[in-house]
LOLONU-111056 format. One record per residue (C-alpha): x, y, z; residue in three letters; residue number from 1. Coordinates in nm, 3 decimals. Layout:
N
+---------+---------+---------+------+-----+
!       X !       Y !       Z ! code ! pos !
+---------+---------+---------+------+-----+
!       X !       Y !       Z !  ALA ! NUM !
...
+---------+---------+---------+------+-----+
This chain:
333
+---------+---------+---------+------+-----+
!       X !       Y !       Z ! code ! pos !
+---------+---------+---------+------+-----+
!  -1.395 !   4.605 !   1.756 !  MET !   1 !
!  -1.445 !   4.964 !   1.647 !  THR !   2 !
!  -1.745 !   5.157 !   1.782 !  THR !   3 !
!  -1.937 !   5.366 !   1.529 !  ASN !   4 !
!  -2.158 !   5.668 !   1.584 !  THR !   5 !
!  -2.449 !   5.564 !   1.366 !  ALA !   6 !
!  -2.576 !   5.268 !   1.566 !  HIS !   7 !
!  -2.440 !   5.308 !   1.918 !  LEU !   8 !
!  -2.692 !   5.135 !   2.139 !  LEU !   9 !
!  -2.784 !   5.317 !   2.461 !  PRO !  10 !
!  -2.641 !   5.204 !   2.792 !  ARG !  11 !
!  -2.907 !   5.053 !   3.017 !  THR !  12 !
!  -3.015 !   5.225 !   3.337 !  GLY !  13 !
!  -2.934 !   5.565 !   3.477 !  SER !  14 !
!  -2.595 !   5.730 !   3.463 !  ARG !  15 !
!  -2.361 !   5.661 !   3.753 !  PRO !  16 !
!  -2.257 !   5.935 !   3.992 !  GLN !  17 !
!  -1.927 !   6.100 !   3.900 !  VAL !  18 !
!  -1.721 !   6.353 !   4.094 !  THR !  19 !
!  -1.695 !   6.704 !   3.956 !  GLY !  20 !
!  -1.339 !   6.779 !   4.062 !  ASP !  21 !
!  -0.996 !   6.613 !   4.092 !  PHE !  22 !
!  -0.969 !   6.324 !   4.072 !  PRO !  23 !
!  -1.269 !   6.261 !   3.847 !  GLN !  24 !
!  -1.407 !   5.925 !   3.957 !  ARG !  25 !
!  -1.714 !   5.708 !   3.909 !  GLN !  26 !
!  -1.875 !   5.660 !   4.249 !  LEU !  27 !
!  -2.129 !   5.381 !   4.191 !  ASP !  28 !
!  -2.250 !   5.116 !   3.943 !  GLN !  29 !
!  -1.915 !   4.937 !   3.956 !  GLN !  30 !
!  -1.863 !   4.568 !   3.868 !  PRO !  31 !
!  -1.768 !   4.323 !   4.143 !  ALA !  32 !
!  -1.405 !   4.307 !   4.031 !  ASP !  33 !
!  -1.162 !   4.415 !   3.761 !  SER !  34 !
!  -1.213 !   4.122 !   3.522 !  ARG !  35 !
!  -1.376 !   4.329 !   3.244 !  TYR !  36 !
!  -1.128 !   4.613 !   3.247 !  VAL !  37 !
!  -0.839 !   4.365 !   3.279 !  ASP !  38 !
!  -0.959 !   4.192 !   2.961 !  ALA !  39 !
!  -0.986 !   4.527 !   2.781 !  ILE !  40 !
!  -0.629 !   4.623 !   2.873 !  LEU !  41 !
!  -0.498 !   4.278 !   2.784 !  ALA !  42 !
!  -0.643 !   4.302 !   2.434 !  GLU !  43 !
!  -0.528 !   4.661 !   2.387 !  ALA !  44 !
!  -0.172 !   4.559 !   2.468 !  LEU !  45 !
!  -0.173 !   4.328 !   2.164 !  THR !  46 !
!  -0.226 !   4.622 !   1.926 !  TRP !  47 !
!   0.078 !   4.758 !   1.739 !  PRO !  48 !
!   0.286 !   5.014 !   1.930 !  ALA !  49 !
!   0.068 !   5.007 !   2.245 !  VAL !  50 !
!   0.257 !   5.008 !   2.574 !  VAL !  51 !
!   0.112 !   4.971 !   2.923 !  GLY !  52 !
!   0.233 !   5.137 !   3.240 !  GLY !  53 !
!   0.139 !   5.374 !   3.522 !  PRO !  54 !
!  -0.056 !   5.681 !   3.424 !  SER !  55 !
!   0.134 !   6.008 !   3.412 !  ALA !  56 !
!  -0.174 !   6.211 !   3.501 !  ILE !  57 !
!  -0.422 !   5.998 !   3.699 !  SER !  58 !
!  -0.438 !   5.862 !   4.053 !  VAL !  59 !
!  -0.180 !   5.626 !   4.199 !  GLU !  60 !
!  -0.234 !   5.276 !   4.065 !  GLY !  61 !
!  -0.408 !   5.391 !   3.746 !  ALA !  62 !
!  -0.300 !   5.191 !   3.442 !  ARG !  63 !
!  -0.233 !   5.377 !   3.118 !  ALA !  64 !
!  -0.213 !   5.294 !   2.749 !  LEU !  65 !
!   0.047 !   5.490 !   2.556 !  THR !  66 !
!   0.205 !   5.477 !   2.212 !  LEU !  67 !
!   0.563 !   5.369 !   2.188 !  ASP !  68 !
!   0.841 !   5.600 !   2.078 !  GLY !  69 !
!   0.824 !   5.782 !   1.746 !  ASN !  70 !
!   0.487 !   5.629 !   1.655 !  VAL !  71 !
!   0.316 !   5.880 !   1.884 !  ALA !  72 !
!   0.510 !   6.182 !   1.761 !  VAL !  73 !
!   0.364 !   6.381 !   1.474 !  GLY !  74 !
!   0.108 !   6.113 !   1.384 !  VAL !  75 !
!  -0.205 !   6.150 !   1.594 !  GLY !  76 !
!  -0.352 !   6.499 !   1.651 !  PRO !  77 !
!  -0.269 !   6.683 !   1.972 !  ALA !  78 !
!  -0.621 !   6.643 !   2.113 !  ASP !  79 !
!  -0.588 !   6.264 !   2.084 !  ALA !  80 !
!  -0.359 !   6.261 !   2.389 !  PHE !  81 !
!  -0.414 !   6.353 !   2.752 !  MET !  82 !
!  -0.048 !   6.390 !   2.840 !  VAL !  83 !
!   0.261 !   6.286 !   2.647 !  GLY !  84 !
!   0.177 !   5.974 !   2.447 !  ALA !  85 !
!  -0.101 !   5.865 !   2.688 !  GLU !  86 !
!  -0.439 !   5.826 !   2.520 !  PHE !  87 !
!  -0.626 !   5.615 !   2.777 !  CYS !  88 !
!  -0.605 !   5.512 !   3.141 !  HIS !  89 !
!  -0.806 !   5.295 !   3.375 !  VAL !  90 !
!  -0.865 !   5.424 !   3.725 !  HIS !  91 !
!  -0.774 !   5.244 !   4.047 !  ALA !  92 !
!  -0.887 !   5.191 !   4.405 !  GLN !  93 !
!  -1.211 !   5.014 !   4.312 !  GLY !  94 !
!  -1.301 !   5.251 !   4.028 !  ASP !  95 !
!  -1.298 !   5.068 !   3.695 !  PHE !  96 !
!  -1.400 !   5.363 !   3.477 !  SER !  97 !
!  -1.162 !   5.500 !   3.215 !  LEU !  98 !
!  -1.046 !   5.830 !   3.078 !  HIS !  99 !
!  -0.981 !   5.827 !   2.705 !  ALA ! 100 !
!  -0.967 !   6.052 !   2.404 !  THR ! 101 !
!  -1.226 !   5.999 !   2.131 !  LEU ! 102 !
!  -1.289 !   6.175 !   1.799 !  PRO ! 103 !
!  -1.530 !   6.461 !   1.866 !  ALA ! 104 !
!  -1.829 !   6.304 !   1.691 !  LEU ! 105 !
!  -1.785 !   5.975 !   1.875 !  LEU ! 106 !
!  -1.736 !   6.154 !   2.208 !  ALA ! 107 !
!  -2.068 !   6.330 !   2.154 !  GLU ! 108 !
!  -2.242 !   6.007 !   2.051 !  ALA ! 109 !
!  -2.103 !   5.821 !   2.354 !  ALA ! 110 !
!  -2.237 !   6.091 !   2.583 !  GLU ! 111 !
!  -2.581 !   6.090 !   2.417 !  ARG ! 112 !
!  -2.604 !   5.712 !   2.445 !  ALA ! 113 !
!  -2.517 !   5.723 !   2.816 !  GLY ! 114 !
!  -2.176 !   5.552 !   2.794 !  TRP ! 115 !
!  -1.957 !   5.848 !   2.881 !  ALA ! 116 !
!  -1.942 !   6.212 !   2.984 !  GLU ! 117 !
!  -1.689 !   6.488 !   2.917 !  PRO ! 118 !
!  -1.403 !   6.537 !   3.155 !  HIS ! 119 !
!  -1.510 !   6.818 !   3.388 !  PHE ! 120 !
!  -1.219 !   7.030 !   3.260 !  LEU ! 121 !
!  -1.384 !   7.032 !   2.916 !  VAL ! 122 !
!  -1.651 !   7.264 !   3.057 !  HIS ! 123 !
!  -1.388 !   7.513 !   3.173 !  THR ! 124 !
!  -1.195 !   7.503 !   2.846 !  GLY ! 125 !
!  -0.891 !   7.343 !   3.014 !  GLN ! 126 !
!  -0.930 !   7.015 !   2.823 !  ALA ! 127 !
!  -1.041 !   6.952 !   2.463 !  PRO ! 128 !
!  -1.389 !   6.800 !   2.404 !  PRO ! 129 !
!  -1.220 !   6.478 !   2.294 !  THR ! 130 !
!  -1.141 !   6.381 !   2.658 !  VAL ! 131 !
!  -1.416 !   6.174 !   2.817 !  VAL ! 132 !
!  -1.479 !   5.956 !   3.119 !  LEU ! 133 !
!  -1.612 !   5.619 !   3.001 !  ILE ! 134 !
!  -1.826 !   5.441 !   3.258 !  TYR ! 135 !
!  -1.712 !   5.105 !   3.397 !  ALA ! 136 !
!  -1.831 !   4.793 !   3.216 !  ALA ! 137 !
!  -2.072 !   4.594 !   3.433 !  ARG ! 138 !
!  -2.102 !   4.278 !   3.222 !  ASP ! 139 !
!  -1.960 !   4.108 !   2.915 !  GLU ! 140 !
!  -2.182 !   4.295 !   2.670 !  GLN ! 141 !
!  -2.076 !   4.629 !   2.813 !  GLU ! 142 !
!  -1.712 !   4.515 !   2.805 !  ARG ! 143 !
!  -1.746 !   4.478 !   2.425 !  GLU ! 144 !
!  -1.877 !   4.833 !   2.395 !  VAL ! 145 !
!  -1.608 !   4.982 !   2.618 !  VAL ! 146 !
!  -1.342 !   4.787 !   2.426 !  LEU ! 147 !
!  -1.477 !   4.948 !   2.111 !  GLY ! 148 !
!  -1.427 !   5.292 !   2.263 !  PHE ! 149 !
!  -1.071 !   5.205 !   2.365 !  VAL ! 150 !
!  -1.001 !   5.079 !   2.012 !  ARG ! 151 !
!  -1.140 !   5.404 !   1.871 !  ALA ! 152 !
!  -0.918 !   5.601 !   2.108 !  SER ! 153 !
!  -0.616 !   5.402 !   1.993 !  TYR ! 154 !
!  -0.694 !   5.462 !   1.626 !  GLU ! 155 !
!  -0.752 !   5.833 !   1.695 !  PHE ! 156 !
!  -0.421 !   5.866 !   1.879 !  ALA ! 157 !
!  -0.207 !   5.653 !   1.653 !  SER ! 158 !
!  -0.353 !   5.737 !   1.310 !  ALA ! 159 !
!  -0.245 !   5.384 !   1.231 !  MET ! 160 !
!  -0.352 !   5.181 !   0.932 !  ASP ! 161 !
!  -0.572 !   4.922 !   1.104 !  SER ! 162 !
!  -0.542 !   4.692 !   0.802 !  VAL ! 163 !
!  -0.164 !   4.662 !   0.791 !  SER ! 164 !
!  -0.083 !   4.763 !   1.149 !  GLY ! 165 !
!   0.174 !   5.017 !   1.032 !  SER ! 166 !
!   0.188 !   5.388 !   1.101 !  ALA ! 167 !
!   0.056 !   5.602 !   0.819 !  ARG ! 168 !
!   0.292 !   5.882 !   0.726 !  SER ! 169 !
!   0.113 !   6.181 !   0.573 !  PRO ! 170 !
!   0.397 !   6.209 !   0.321 !  ARG ! 171 !
!   0.464 !   5.846 !   0.237 !  ALA ! 172 !
!   0.131 !   5.666 !   0.255 !  GLU ! 173 !
!  -0.136 !   5.927 !   0.188 !  ARG ! 174 !
!  -0.205 !   6.074 !  -0.153 !  THR ! 175 !
!  -0.330 !   6.427 !  -0.094 !  THR ! 176 !
!  -0.559 !   6.594 !  -0.346 !  LEU ! 177 !
!  -0.553 !   6.972 !  -0.332 !  ILE ! 178 !
!  -0.779 !   7.191 !  -0.545 !  GLU ! 179 !
!  -0.761 !   7.568 !  -0.537 !  GLU ! 180 !
!  -1.029 !   7.711 !  -0.312 !  GLY ! 181 !
!  -1.139 !   7.369 !  -0.182 !  ARG ! 182 !
!  -1.073 !   7.168 !   0.133 !  THR ! 183 !
!  -0.777 !   6.934 !   0.133 !  THR ! 184 !
!  -0.863 !   6.569 !   0.180 !  MET ! 185 !
!  -0.666 !   6.244 !   0.190 !  SER ! 186 !
!  -0.735 !   5.919 !   0.013 !  ILE ! 187 !
!  -0.640 !   5.576 !   0.143 !  HIS ! 188 !
!  -0.518 !   5.306 !  -0.096 !  VAL ! 189 !
!  -0.527 !   4.930 !  -0.032 !  VAL ! 190 !
!  -0.338 !   4.729 !  -0.294 !  LYS ! 191 !
!  -0.466 !   4.398 !  -0.439 !  PRO ! 192 !
!  -0.248 !   4.201 !  -0.198 !  ASP ! 193 !
!  -0.323 !   4.430 !   0.097 !  GLY ! 194 !
!  -0.593 !   4.425 !   0.358 !  GLY ! 195 !
!  -0.657 !   4.204 !   0.657 !  GLU ! 196 !
!  -0.719 !   3.834 !   0.602 !  GLN ! 197 !
!  -1.012 !   3.699 !   0.802 !  SER ! 198 !
!  -1.324 !   3.482 !   0.772 !  GLY ! 199 !
!  -1.396 !   3.129 !   0.890 !  GLY ! 200 !
!  -1.420 !   2.782 !   0.736 !  GLY ! 201 !
!  -1.373 !   2.751 !   0.358 !  PRO ! 202 !
!  -1.508 !   3.102 !   0.288 !  ILE ! 203 !
!  -1.223 !   3.347 !   0.323 !  ARG ! 204 !
!  -1.248 !   3.721 !   0.366 !  CYS ! 205 !
!  -1.019 !   4.017 !   0.303 !  ARG ! 206 !
!  -1.110 !   4.328 !   0.500 !  ILE ! 207 !
!  -1.030 !   4.617 !   0.268 !  ILE ! 208 !
!  -1.182 !   4.900 !   0.474 !  GLU ! 209 !
!  -1.280 !   4.851 !   0.837 !  ASP ! 210 !
!  -1.438 !   5.194 !   0.876 !  GLY ! 211 !
!  -1.140 !   5.369 !   1.029 !  SER ! 212 !
!  -1.095 !   5.588 !   0.720 !  HIS ! 213 !
!  -1.465 !   5.667 !   0.670 !  THR ! 214 !
!  -1.562 !   5.768 !   1.024 !  GLU ! 215 !
!  -1.730 !   5.424 !   1.031 !  HIS ! 216 !
!  -1.990 !   5.510 !   0.768 !  ARG ! 217 !
!  -1.864 !   5.236 !   0.534 !  LEU ! 218 !
!  -1.687 !   4.901 !   0.558 !  GLY ! 219 !
!  -1.565 !   4.700 !   0.258 !  LEU ! 220 !
!  -1.471 !   4.334 !   0.229 !  ILE ! 221 !
!  -1.382 !   4.087 !  -0.043 !  GLU ! 222 !
!  -1.492 !   3.724 !   0.001 !  SER ! 223 !
!  -1.369 !   3.414 !  -0.176 !  THR ! 224 !
!  -1.633 !   3.138 !  -0.192 !  VAL ! 225 !
!  -1.517 !   2.793 !  -0.309 !  PRO ! 226 !
!  -1.754 !   2.565 !  -0.496 !  ALA ! 227 !
!  -1.929 !   2.341 !  -0.246 !  GLY ! 228 !
!  -2.161 !   2.340 !   0.055 !  PRO ! 229 !
!  -2.008 !   2.625 !   0.255 !  ALA ! 230 !
!  -2.264 !   2.904 !   0.305 !  ALA ! 231 !
!  -2.392 !   3.121 !   0.588 !  PRO ! 232 !
!  -2.739 !   3.052 !   0.728 !  PRO ! 233 !
!  -3.012 !   3.278 !   0.593 !  GLN ! 234 !
!  -3.016 !   3.589 !   0.811 !  HIS ! 235 !
!  -3.141 !   3.944 !   0.856 !  VAL ! 236 !
!  -2.931 !   4.248 !   0.943 !  HIS ! 237 !
!  -3.115 !   4.497 !   1.163 !  ARG ! 238 !
!  -2.870 !   4.786 !   1.159 !  GLU ! 239 !
!  -2.675 !   4.792 !   0.834 !  HIS ! 240 !
!  -2.723 !   4.762 !   0.458 !  ASP ! 241 !
!  -2.513 !   4.550 !   0.222 !  GLU ! 242 !
!  -2.437 !   4.546 !  -0.149 !  THR ! 243 !
!  -2.263 !   4.254 !  -0.320 !  PHE ! 244 !
!  -2.073 !   4.291 !  -0.650 !  ILE ! 245 !
!  -1.969 !   3.959 !  -0.804 !  VAL ! 246 !
!  -1.612 !   3.983 !  -0.940 !  THR ! 247 !
!  -1.537 !   3.620 !  -1.021 !  GLN ! 248 !
!  -1.741 !   3.309 !  -1.102 !  GLY ! 249 !
!  -2.109 !   3.271 !  -1.022 !  LYS ! 250 !
!  -2.311 !   3.279 !  -0.700 !  LEU ! 251 !
!  -2.663 !   3.194 !  -0.592 !  ARG ! 252 !
!  -2.837 !   3.448 !  -0.370 !  PHE ! 253 !
!  -3.144 !   3.342 !  -0.173 !  THR ! 254 !
!  -3.403 !   3.557 !   0.001 !  SER ! 255 !
!  -3.681 !   3.367 !   0.175 !  GLY ! 256 !
!  -3.793 !   3.098 !  -0.070 !  ASP ! 257 !
!  -3.662 !   3.278 !  -0.379 !  ASN ! 258 !
!  -3.321 !   3.229 !  -0.538 !  SER ! 259 !
!  -3.136 !   3.396 !  -0.823 !  VAL ! 260 !
!  -2.806 !   3.305 !  -0.988 !  ASP ! 261 !
!  -2.576 !   3.602 !  -1.052 !  VAL ! 262 !
!  -2.259 !   3.629 !  -1.262 !  GLU ! 263 !
!  -1.957 !   3.858 !  -1.280 !  VAL ! 264 !
!  -2.058 !   4.224 !  -1.286 !  GLY ! 265 !
!  -2.391 !   4.167 !  -1.112 !  SER ! 266 !
!  -2.482 !   4.376 !  -0.808 !  CYS ! 267 !
!  -2.712 !   4.252 !  -0.532 !  VAL ! 268 !
!  -2.851 !   4.514 !  -0.293 !  VAL ! 269 !
!  -2.964 !   4.394 !   0.051 !  VAL ! 270 !
!  -3.129 !   4.664 !   0.265 !  PRO ! 271 !
!  -3.146 !   4.618 !   0.643 !  ALA ! 272 !
!  -3.433 !   4.385 !   0.737 !  GLY ! 273 !
!  -3.407 !   4.171 !   0.420 !  THR ! 274 !
!  -3.359 !   3.792 !   0.460 !  PRO ! 275 !
!  -3.066 !   3.666 !   0.253 !  HIS ! 276 !
!  -2.781 !   3.424 !   0.210 !  THR ! 277 !
!  -2.549 !   3.316 !  -0.070 !  PHE ! 278 !
!  -2.395 !   2.991 !  -0.188 !  SER ! 279 !
!  -2.177 !   2.850 !  -0.463 !  ASN ! 280 !
!  -2.332 !   2.525 !  -0.597 !  PRO ! 281 !
!  -2.139 !   2.568 !  -0.921 !  PHE ! 282 !
!  -1.809 !   2.423 !  -1.041 !  SER ! 283 !
!  -1.577 !   2.722 !  -1.005 !  GLN ! 284 !
!  -1.456 !   2.944 !  -0.720 !  GLN ! 285 !
!  -1.639 !   3.276 !  -0.688 !  ALA ! 286 !
!  -1.552 !   3.615 !  -0.540 !  LYS ! 287 !
!  -1.749 !   3.921 !  -0.445 !  PHE ! 288 !
!  -1.694 !   4.267 !  -0.302 !  ILE ! 289 !
!  -1.938 !   4.363 !  -0.024 !  CYS ! 290 !
!  -2.008 !   4.707 !   0.117 !  THR ! 291 !
!  -2.129 !   4.742 !   0.476 !  LEU ! 292 !
!  -2.305 !   5.066 !   0.564 !  THR ! 293 !
!  -2.230 !   5.153 !   0.833 !  PRO ! 294 !
!  -1.923 !   4.942 !   0.911 !  ASP ! 295 !
!  -2.071 !   4.760 !   1.214 !  ARG ! 296 !
!  -2.046 !   4.411 !   1.062 !  TYR ! 297 !
!  -1.672 !   4.418 !   0.990 !  VAL ! 298 !
!  -1.607 !   4.282 !   1.339 !  GLU ! 299 !
!  -1.823 !   3.979 !   1.259 !  TYR ! 300 !
!  -1.572 !   3.864 !   0.999 !  PHE ! 301 !
!  -1.288 !   3.904 !   1.245 !  ARG ! 302 !
!  -1.480 !   3.695 !   1.497 !  ASP ! 303 !
!  -1.543 !   3.420 !   1.240 !  LEU ! 304 !
!  -1.171 !   3.349 !   1.223 !  SER ! 305 !
!  -1.180 !   3.249 !   1.591 !  LYS ! 306 !
!  -1.456 !   2.986 !   1.551 !  LEU ! 307 !
!  -1.379 !   2.612 !   1.535 !  PRO ! 308 !
!  -1.458 !   2.401 !   1.228 !  VAL ! 309 !
!  -1.585 !   2.043 !   1.207 !  ASN ! 310 !
!  -1.420 !   1.745 !   1.036 !  GLU ! 311 !
!  -1.538 !   1.874 !   0.698 !  GLN ! 312 !
!  -1.380 !   2.213 !   0.767 !  GLY ! 313 !
!  -1.720 !   2.383 !   0.802 !  LEU ! 314 !
!  -1.842 !   2.619 !   1.071 !  LEU ! 315 !
!  -2.122 !   2.518 !   1.306 !  ASP ! 316 !
!  -2.442 !   2.712 !   1.233 !  PHE ! 317 !
!  -2.507 !   2.758 !   1.606 !  ALA ! 318 !
!  -2.168 !   2.926 !   1.650 !  ASP ! 319 !
!  -2.226 !   3.142 !   1.345 !  VAL ! 320 !
!  -2.571 !   3.243 !   1.474 !  GLY ! 321 !
!  -2.432 !   3.346 !   1.813 !  LYS ! 322 !
!  -2.165 !   3.552 !   1.643 !  THR ! 323 !
!  -2.416 !   3.721 !   1.412 !  MET ! 324 !
!  -2.634 !   3.810 !   1.711 !  ALA ! 325 !
!  -2.351 !   4.024 !   1.853 !  LYS ! 326 !
!  -2.392 !   4.256 !   1.555 !  TYR ! 327 !
!  -2.770 !   4.305 !   1.536 !  ALA ! 328 !
!  -2.821 !   4.012 !   1.298 !  THR ! 329 !
!  -3.077 !   3.731 !   1.333 !  ASP ! 330 !
!  -3.063 !   3.383 !   1.176 !  VAL ! 331 !
!  -3.401 !   3.297 !   1.027 !  ILE ! 332 !
!  -3.339 !   2.950 !   0.877 !  ARG ! 333 !
+---------+---------+---------+------+-----+
């Protein structure tokens, strides 16, 4: 999961005590054991080009995440690394906090929300403001948040295309638009057969933009909905807005007790707090493009692909509801 700046929930309780010199360590509010940080590292090691090993800069026993070989060279910015190709490390000797690099806006948001604080060398100008100490996860919910920070650090350091898993070369895979007297910016192109396949049950999903190219302001998916009973339960998003643009077939959108049938070219706008669902009781397959602002809900579709289906190939509403709840979404019927 990728953590965004717009809806970063605050960490509960007071900040832990942290040393103000070498080595920077978290002194209290530690979990009973290393299970949460072990799970974070295990998942991170499944990401493309990530290599684990001893830290080149932290205390003895600290475990680092680095980028392998040429992937780390000339791709991520210099302030995305602490030393060499190392972008994150977990401390040792009973301290399960982490040092990591985060994009400046996210580093500031993490500090405001009580999840992190700058490395003490930031205050002396000896380290860039992207280097932070992330407090140890104390439970499963906090593990998810810390994992999101580690994922953000990885994306910052690697500048990798999170859809295809390949390194993005500024020359080969970015089209740069330059206008005289204006700031240079890069566009990101996903082809019709590109993106990340996800979703659960009969309804399939293609993640076109997961927020990594929009500073997490926007996510974009395409869903394929076969004719039949497959449909999500009616639900309410608390922290993001959605728009649906029907690109194939016909769909029925329901909000509360009201339903409307929409065809190709129709746009359905669902602000946060609005009950809604969709279904396809018609004879032909349907497709839609959905925007997610901010991108928070993209991870929901990734999680759906991990859920079991019943004998009819459908997802269990209870499982779907639990998954929705992870992303500030409530099932209402």
